N, CA and C atoms as a LAMMPS dump frame, in Angstrom:
ITEM: TIMESTEP
0
ITEM: NUMBER OF ATOMS
396
ITEM: BOX BOUNDS ff ff ff
-5.0000000000000000e+02 5.0000000000000000e+02
-5.0000000000000000e+02 5.0000000000000000e+02
-5.0000000000000000e+02 5.0000000000000000e+02
ITEM: ATOMS id mol type element x y z
1 1 1 N -16.097 -2.274 -30.092
2 1 2 C -16.374 -2.166 -28.668
3 1 3 C -15.385 -1.173 -28.062
4 2 1 N -15.848 -0.21 -27.245
5 2 2 C -14.941 0.776 -26.66
6 2 3 C -14.03 0.142 -25.625
7 3 1 N -12.852 0.7 -25.52
8 3 2 C -11.872 0.234 -24.539
9 3 3 C -12.134 0.957 -23.232
10 4 1 N -12.61 0.224 -22.216
11 4 2 C -12.894 0.867 -20.924
12 4 3 C -11.744 0.718 -19.947
13 5 1 N -10.608 0.222 -20.408
14 5 2 C -9.425 0.074 -19.573
15 5 3 C -8.678 1.397 -19.53
16 6 1 N -8.665 2.085 -18.355
17 6 2 C -8.027 3.391 -18.283
18 6 3 C -6.516 3.35 -18.511
19 7 1 N -5.9 2.18 -18.383
20 7 2 C -4.455 2.089 -18.587
21 7 3 C -4.115 1.735 -20.027
22 8 1 N -5.12 1.444 -20.856
23 8 2 C -4.932 1.163 -22.279
24 8 3 C -3.84 0.13 -22.526
25 9 1 N -3.878 -0.949 -21.76
26 9 2 C -2.926 -2.027 -21.976
27 9 3 C -1.59 -1.857 -21.273
28 10 1 N -1.37 -0.766 -20.595
29 10 2 C -0.108 -0.585 -19.868
30 10 3 C -0.015 -1.638 -18.773
31 11 1 N 1.168 -2.167 -18.586
32 11 2 C 1.359 -3.186 -17.559
33 11 3 C 1.859 -2.545 -16.265
34 12 1 N 1.579 -3.215 -15.169
35 12 2 C 2.056 -2.747 -13.865
36 12 3 C 3.535 -3.091 -13.761
37 13 1 N 4.333 -2.068 -13.446
38 13 2 C 5.778 -2.296 -13.326
39 13 3 C 6.256 -2.275 -11.879
40 14 1 N 5.433 -1.736 -10.98
41 14 2 C 5.757 -1.781 -9.552
42 14 3 C 4.562 -1.298 -8.745
43 15 1 N 4.605 -1.59 -7.452
44 15 2 C 3.595 -1.13 -6.504
45 15 3 C 4.264 -0.303 -5.418
46 16 1 N 3.536 0.7 -4.935
47 16 2 C 3.959 1.46 -3.757
48 16 3 C 2.847 1.385 -2.728
49 17 1 N 3.161 0.84 -1.568
50 17 2 C 2.227 0.866 -0.451
51 17 3 C 2.56 2.077 0.4
52 18 1 N 1.543 2.822 0.776
53 18 2 C 1.768 4.024 1.588
54 18 3 C 1.062 3.844 2.925
55 19 1 N 1.881 3.811 3.98
56 19 2 C 1.359 3.663 5.333
57 19 3 C 0.632 4.928 5.78
58 20 1 N -0.32 4.758 6.647
59 20 2 C -0.974 5.884 7.305
60 20 3 C -0.217 6.182 8.6
61 21 1 N 1.057 6.45 8.434
62 21 2 C 1.952 6.712 9.564
63 21 3 C 3.197 7.399 9.022
64 22 1 N 3.861 8.154 9.882
65 22 2 C 5.101 8.822 9.505
66 22 3 C 6.289 7.94 9.863
67 23 1 N 7.334 8.043 9.056
68 23 2 C 8.567 7.328 9.32
69 23 3 C 9.469 8.125 10.236
70 24 1 N 10.583 7.545 10.578
71 24 2 C 11.523 8.189 11.496
72 24 3 C 11.197 7.809 12.926
73 25 1 N 12.145 8.029 13.793
74 25 2 C 11.983 7.637 15.199
75 25 3 C 10.749 8.28 15.834
76 26 1 N 10.574 9.582 15.652
77 26 2 C 9.428 10.268 16.263
78 26 3 C 8.115 9.75 15.7
79 27 1 N 8.074 9.542 14.373
80 27 2 C 6.859 9.03 13.75
81 27 3 C 6.512 7.64 14.236
82 28 1 N 7.523 6.788 14.354
83 28 2 C 7.303 5.422 14.83
84 28 3 C 6.785 5.421 16.275
85 29 1 N 7.363 6.256 17.103
86 29 2 C 6.93 6.328 18.505
87 29 3 C 5.505 6.862 18.594
88 30 1 N 5.204 7.918 17.81
89 30 2 C 3.837 8.462 17.788
90 30 3 C 2.835 7.393 17.363
91 31 1 N 3.189 6.642 16.32
92 31 2 C 2.272 5.606 15.846
93 31 3 C 2.112 4.51 16.898
94 32 1 N 3.196 4.072 17.497
95 32 2 C 3.133 3.018 18.506
96 32 3 C 2.187 3.403 19.639
97 33 1 N 2.375 4.603 20.19
98 33 2 C 1.504 5.032 21.284
99 33 3 C 0.076 5.276 20.792
100 34 1 N -0.055 5.851 19.604
101 34 2 C -1.383 6.063 19.041
102 34 3 C -2.109 4.755 18.81
103 35 1 N -1.383 3.754 18.338
104 35 2 C -1.976 2.443 18.104
105 35 3 C -2.396 1.807 19.426
106 36 1 N -1.541 1.914 20.423
107 36 2 C -1.854 1.343 21.744
108 36 3 C -3.088 1.994 22.373
109 37 1 N -3.243 3.302 22.176
110 37 2 C -4.353 4.035 22.793
111 37 3 C -5.543 4.227 21.855
112 38 1 N -5.472 3.609 20.679
113 38 2 C -6.602 3.653 19.765
114 38 3 C -6.793 4.951 19.009
115 39 1 N -5.747 5.77 18.924
116 39 2 C -5.869 7.039 18.201
117 39 3 C -5.155 7.013 16.854
118 40 1 N -4.469 5.919 16.544
119 40 2 C -3.778 5.777 15.255
120 40 3 C -4.043 4.374 14.732
121 41 1 N -4.303 4.297 13.428
122 41 2 C -4.586 3.008 12.821
123 41 3 C -4.011 2.972 11.413
124 42 1 N -3.431 1.842 11.056
125 42 2 C -2.905 1.646 9.7
126 42 3 C -3.007 0.157 9.377
127 43 1 N -3.989 -0.193 8.565
128 43 2 C -4.179 -1.607 8.234
129 43 3 C -3.018 -2.166 7.419
130 44 1 N -2.325 -1.333 6.643
131 44 2 C -1.145 -1.809 5.913
132 44 3 C -0.013 -2.131 6.889
133 45 1 N 0.128 -1.337 7.933
134 45 2 C 1.115 -1.637 8.99
135 45 3 C 0.795 -2.993 9.622
136 46 1 N -0.499 -3.243 9.873
137 46 2 C -0.914 -4.507 10.483
138 46 3 C -0.631 -5.697 9.571
139 47 1 N -0.667 -5.472 8.262
140 47 2 C -0.393 -6.542 7.306
141 47 3 C 1.1 -6.836 7.25
142 48 1 N 1.917 -5.801 7.193
143 48 2 C 3.358 -5.998 6.987
144 48 3 C 4.159 -6.214 8.267
145 49 1 N 3.606 -5.812 9.402
146 49 2 C 4.376 -5.866 10.657
147 49 3 C 3.613 -6.566 11.776
148 50 1 N 4.354 -7.26 12.615
149 50 2 C 3.838 -7.75 13.885
150 50 3 C 4.067 -6.614 14.877
151 51 1 N 3.668 -6.774 16.108
152 51 2 C 3.922 -5.683 17.066
153 51 3 C 5.395 -5.315 17.23
154 52 1 N 6.306 -6.252 16.946
155 52 2 C 7.72 -5.98 17.194
156 52 3 C 8.574 -5.773 15.952
157 53 1 N 8.167 -6.344 14.811
158 53 2 C 9.019 -6.252 13.62
159 53 3 C 8.226 -6.611 12.37
160 54 1 N 8.895 -6.476 11.214
161 54 2 C 8.256 -6.86 9.964
162 54 3 C 8.032 -8.367 9.959
163 55 1 N 6.89 -8.778 9.415
164 55 2 C 6.54 -10.195 9.375
165 55 3 C 7.403 -10.928 8.336
166 56 1 N 7.955 -12.088 8.706
167 56 2 C 8.731 -12.879 7.74
168 56 3 C 7.89 -13.274 6.521
169 57 1 N 6.612 -13.551 6.721
170 57 2 C 5.763 -13.922 5.586
171 57 3 C 5.559 -12.75 4.626
172 58 1 N 5.657 -11.511 5.138
173 58 2 C 5.612 -10.33 4.274
174 58 3 C 6.846 -10.325 3.36
175 59 1 N 8.009 -10.538 3.954
176 59 2 C 9.245 -10.556 3.17
177 59 3 C 9.202 -11.65 2.102
178 60 1 N 8.67 -12.829 2.454
179 60 2 C 8.56 -13.918 1.476
180 60 3 C 7.599 -13.547 0.347
181 61 1 N 6.492 -12.901 0.69
182 61 2 C 5.523 -12.499 -0.317
183 61 3 C 6.13 -11.463 -1.26
184 62 1 N 6.838 -10.476 -0.721
185 62 2 C 7.47 -9.449 -1.554
186 62 3 C 8.482 -10.101 -2.505
187 63 1 N 9.219 -11.082 -2.016
188 63 2 C 10.208 -11.768 -2.847
189 63 3 C 9.545 -12.558 -3.98
190 64 1 N 8.322 -13.038 -3.76
191 64 2 C 7.594 -13.798 -4.781
192 64 3 C 6.965 -12.918 -5.854
193 65 1 N 6.766 -11.654 -5.554
194 65 2 C 6.051 -10.77 -6.486
195 65 3 C 6.793 -10.693 -7.816
196 66 1 N 6.02 -10.593 -8.891
197 66 2 C 6.628 -10.496 -10.223
198 66 3 C 7.111 -9.081 -10.52
199 67 1 N 6.669 -8.115 -9.721
200 67 2 C 7.128 -6.727 -9.837
201 67 3 C 7.466 -6.225 -8.437
202 68 1 N 8.323 -5.221 -8.331
203 68 2 C 8.687 -4.71 -7.004
204 68 3 C 7.486 -4.136 -6.243
205 69 1 N 7.514 -4.323 -4.947
206 69 2 C 6.538 -3.73 -4.031
207 69 3 C 7.331 -3.059 -2.929
208 70 1 N 7.214 -1.743 -2.847
209 70 2 C 7.879 -1.002 -1.782
210 70 3 C 6.813 -0.363 -0.907
211 71 1 N 7.13 -0.196 0.358
212 71 2 C 6.229 0.494 1.271
213 71 3 C 6.932 1.743 1.786
214 72 1 N 6.159 2.791 1.894
215 72 2 C 6.677 4.088 2.317
216 72 3 C 5.753 4.665 3.382
217 73 1 N 6.343 5.424 4.271
218 73 2 C 5.532 6.19 5.219
219 73 3 C 5.027 7.44 4.507
220 74 1 N 3.934 7.991 4.99
221 74 2 C 3.325 9.133 4.289
222 74 3 C 4.262 10.333 4.2
223 75 1 N 5.219 10.468 5.103
224 75 2 C 6.164 11.587 5.031
225 75 3 C 7.391 11.255 4.176
226 76 1 N 7.388 10.092 3.518
227 76 2 C 8.515 9.684 2.69
228 76 3 C 8.196 9.686 1.195
229 77 1 N 6.964 10.013 0.83
230 77 2 C 6.595 9.924 -0.581
231 77 3 C 7.022 11.174 -1.348
232 78 1 N 7.336 10.973 -2.626
233 78 2 C 7.757 12.096 -3.455
234 78 3 C 6.535 12.904 -3.917
235 79 1 N 6.783 14.012 -4.559
236 79 2 C 5.7 14.919 -4.951
237 79 3 C 4.727 14.275 -5.927
238 80 1 N 5.224 13.452 -6.838
239 80 2 C 4.326 12.796 -7.798
240 80 3 C 3.354 11.864 -7.084
241 81 1 N 3.85 11.06 -6.162
242 81 2 C 2.969 10.171 -5.399
243 81 3 C 2.048 10.971 -4.502
244 82 1 N 2.566 12.035 -3.905
245 82 2 C 1.743 12.885 -3.036
246 82 3 C 0.553 13.439 -3.827
247 83 1 N 0.807 13.877 -5.045
248 83 2 C -0.268 14.403 -5.896
249 83 3 C -1.256 13.298 -6.258
250 84 1 N -0.749 12.085 -6.504
251 84 2 C -1.615 10.972 -6.897
252 84 3 C -2.54 10.534 -5.771
253 85 1 N -2.093 10.681 -4.527
254 85 2 C -2.915 10.213 -3.402
255 85 3 C -3.615 11.345 -2.661
256 86 1 N -3.461 12.567 -3.145
257 86 2 C -4.148 13.696 -2.503
258 86 3 C -5.645 13.407 -2.481
259 87 1 N -6.226 13.43 -1.295
260 87 2 C -7.652 13.168 -1.131
261 87 3 C -8.009 11.692 -1.031
262 88 1 N -7.034 10.805 -1.185
263 88 2 C -7.265 9.364 -1.081
264 88 3 C -6.967 8.948 0.354
265 89 1 N -7.9 8.275 1.018
266 89 2 C -7.63 7.831 2.392
267 89 3 C -6.44 6.87 2.445
268 90 1 N -5.587 7.071 3.429
269 90 2 C -4.446 6.183 3.653
270 90 3 C -4.806 5.178 4.726
271 91 1 N -4.203 4.004 4.679
272 91 2 C -3.181 3.536 3.757
273 91 3 C -3.78 3.209 2.394
274 92 1 N -2.885 3.037 1.427
275 92 2 C -3.29 2.726 0.057
276 92 3 C -2.129 2.018 -0.629
277 93 1 N -2.457 1.231 -1.643
278 93 2 C -1.431 0.64 -2.499
279 93 3 C -1.649 1.202 -3.897
280 94 1 N -0.588 1.747 -4.459
281 94 2 C -0.609 2.383 -5.77
282 94 3 C 0.093 1.474 -6.775
283 95 1 N -0.484 1.363 -7.979
284 95 2 C 0.147 0.645 -9.082
285 95 3 C 0.787 1.659 -10.018
286 96 1 N 2.033 1.42 -10.375
287 96 2 C 2.759 2.244 -11.345
288 96 3 C 2.769 1.452 -12.652
289 97 1 N 2.36 2.097 -13.74
290 97 2 C 2.216 1.418 -15.022
291 97 3 C 3.344 1.776 -15.986
292 98 1 N 3.523 0.924 -16.984
293 98 2 C 4.587 1.112 -17.973
294 98 3 C 4.424 2.395 -18.779
295 99 1 N 3.217 2.935 -18.861
296 99 2 C 3.011 4.194 -19.589
297 99 3 C 3.172 5.41 -18.673
298 100 1 N 3.722 5.178 -17.471
299 100 2 C 3.973 6.202 -16.458
300 100 3 C 2.716 6.694 -15.746
301 101 1 N 1.571 6.043 -15.978
302 101 2 C 0.365 6.389 -15.229
303 101 3 C 0.428 5.712 -13.859
304 102 1 N -0.393 6.213 -12.952
305 102 2 C -0.479 5.697 -11.588
306 102 3 C -1.955 5.469 -11.299
307 103 1 N -2.267 4.356 -10.626
308 103 2 C -3.649 4.086 -10.251
309 103 3 C -3.691 3.438 -8.873
310 104 1 N -4.869 3.464 -8.267
311 104 2 C -5.068 2.825 -6.967
312 104 3 C -5.267 1.333 -7.192
313 105 1 N -4.444 0.53 -6.546
314 105 2 C -4.574 -0.926 -6.641
315 105 3 C -5.432 -1.459 -5.497
316 106 1 N -5.19 -0.991 -4.267
317 106 2 C -5.978 -1.385 -3.102
318 106 3 C -6.259 -0.157 -2.255
319 107 1 N -7.525 0.045 -1.946
320 107 2 C -7.947 1.19 -1.138
321 107 3 C -7.769 0.896 0.354
322 108 1 N -7.944 1.919 1.16
323 108 2 C -7.884 1.753 2.613
324 108 3 C -8.924 0.74 3.084
325 109 1 N -10.129 0.797 2.524
326 109 2 C -11.171 -0.163 2.91
327 109 3 C -10.784 -1.589 2.539
328 110 1 N -10.225 -1.772 1.353
329 110 2 C -9.805 -3.111 0.94
330 110 3 C -8.678 -3.623 1.823
331 111 1 N -7.763 -2.751 2.201
332 111 2 C -6.678 -3.165 3.094
333 111 3 C -7.228 -3.545 4.462
334 112 1 N -8.207 -2.822 4.952
335 112 2 C -8.816 -3.152 6.244
336 112 3 C -9.51 -4.511 6.183
337 113 1 N -10.134 -4.821 5.052
338 113 2 C -10.832 -6.101 4.893
339 113 3 C -9.88 -7.291 4.967
340 114 1 N -8.608 -7.072 4.667
341 114 2 C -7.606 -8.132 4.7
342 114 3 C -7.361 -8.61 6.13
343 115 1 N -7.635 -7.767 7.098
344 115 2 C -7.534 -8.165 8.493
345 115 3 C -6.136 -8.524 8.963
346 116 1 N -5.112 -7.875 8.406
347 116 2 C -3.745 -8.118 8.857
348 116 3 C -3.08 -9.339 8.241
349 117 1 N -3.77 -10.041 7.344
350 117 2 C -3.24 -11.272 6.756
351 117 3 C -2.414 -10.984 5.508
352 118 1 N -1.17 -11.432 5.513
353 118 2 C -0.307 -11.287 4.34
354 118 3 C -0.872 -12.109 3.185
355 119 1 N -1.34 -13.3 3.46
356 119 2 C -1.898 -14.166 2.418
357 119 3 C -3.111 -13.511 1.752
358 120 1 N -4.005 -12.964 2.546
359 120 2 C -5.19 -12.301 1.98
360 120 3 C -4.806 -11.028 1.232
361 121 1 N -3.793 -10.317 1.708
362 121 2 C -3.292 -9.144 0.998
363 121 3 C -2.791 -9.54 -0.389
364 122 1 N -1.978 -10.59 -0.441
365 122 2 C -1.424 -11.031 -1.721
366 122 3 C -2.542 -11.417 -2.686
367 123 1 N -3.514 -12.159 -2.21
368 123 2 C -4.646 -12.55 -3.075
369 123 3 C -5.402 -11.32 -3.562
370 124 1 N -5.645 -10.37 -2.663
371 124 2 C -6.376 -9.161 -3.046
372 124 3 C -5.593 -8.348 -4.063
373 125 1 N -4.308 -8.216 -3.861
374 125 2 C -3.48 -7.436 -4.779
375 125 3 C -3.456 -8.061 -6.17
376 126 1 N -3.321 -9.371 -6.226
377 126 2 C -3.262 -10.049 -7.508
378 126 3 C -4.621 -10.075 -8.199
379 127 1 N -5.702 -10.001 -7.433
380 127 2 C -7.05 -10.051 -8.013
381 127 3 C -7.563 -8.704 -8.467
382 128 1 N -7.048 -7.632 -7.892
383 128 2 C -7.573 -6.304 -8.185
384 128 3 C -7.082 -5.771 -9.511
385 129 1 N -7.981 -5.15 -10.195
386 129 2 C -7.626 -4.422 -11.424
387 129 3 C -7.521 -2.96 -11.016
388 130 1 N -6.337 -2.384 -11.075
389 130 2 C -6.168 -0.998 -10.623
390 130 3 C -7.122 -0.032 -11.315
391 131 1 N -7.549 0.964 -10.543
392 131 2 C -8.467 2.003 -11.01
393 131 3 C -7.765 3.342 -11.012
394 132 1 N -8.164 4.231 -11.923
395 132 2 C -7.523 5.554 -11.935
396 132 3 C -7.953 6.365 -10.722
């Protein structure tokens, strides 16, 4: 039987969530006003943050993960991640594998379906089989 697993048994060693927003003071202010006026949206931001700060349940979920999960703003990603997500709608969660491959773990649509819930995000992340 052919092996249809694109990672060929490689295990996930970490996740990178990439916000559809820029980091830094100016980026945060732009996103805040854009979000308030309906011109900026990031479902991953809605999952990890309340209107005022990071959600405590997000921190608890990250601490429970068996592998690291980091979140980055789109202007904070390195060239390798930038190349991996070129043409992929943001936000997105990327899986990094032990064989150094990278795949999409959760798409922008899947993150939107979570509806801002940390619990639903965790279930979706653990249930998804990353795709190349």
